[in-house]
C-alpha positions, 0 to 999 in steps of 0.5 A: 418286435410285434412277435415279442410283444404278442408272446409276452402278452400270451405269457401274462395271460397264462399268469392271469389264468393260473391265478384264476384257476388257483382262486377257483380251485380248478385242477387240484392236482396242480397243487395251486399255491404250494411252493413246489407244485407244477402250478407254481412253476407254470406261474413263475416261468410264465411271469419271468418269460413275460418280463424277459420278452418285454425287455427284449422288445424294448431293446429291439425298439431302442436299437431300431430307432437309431 
């Protein structure tokens, strides 16, 4: 369960870093803010992965508590 939580935290950290890079206009070739850019998909995949991992950790915790 800790591995799932740590990985989810890492994904959320990537989301924060992508938003920070967009705000600071770092790596303009990533096309931050554009709908079909690599930066958009990096942010999207990281956010969805974090949610899935957090839900998985919650399910594991519920199953172990019985």
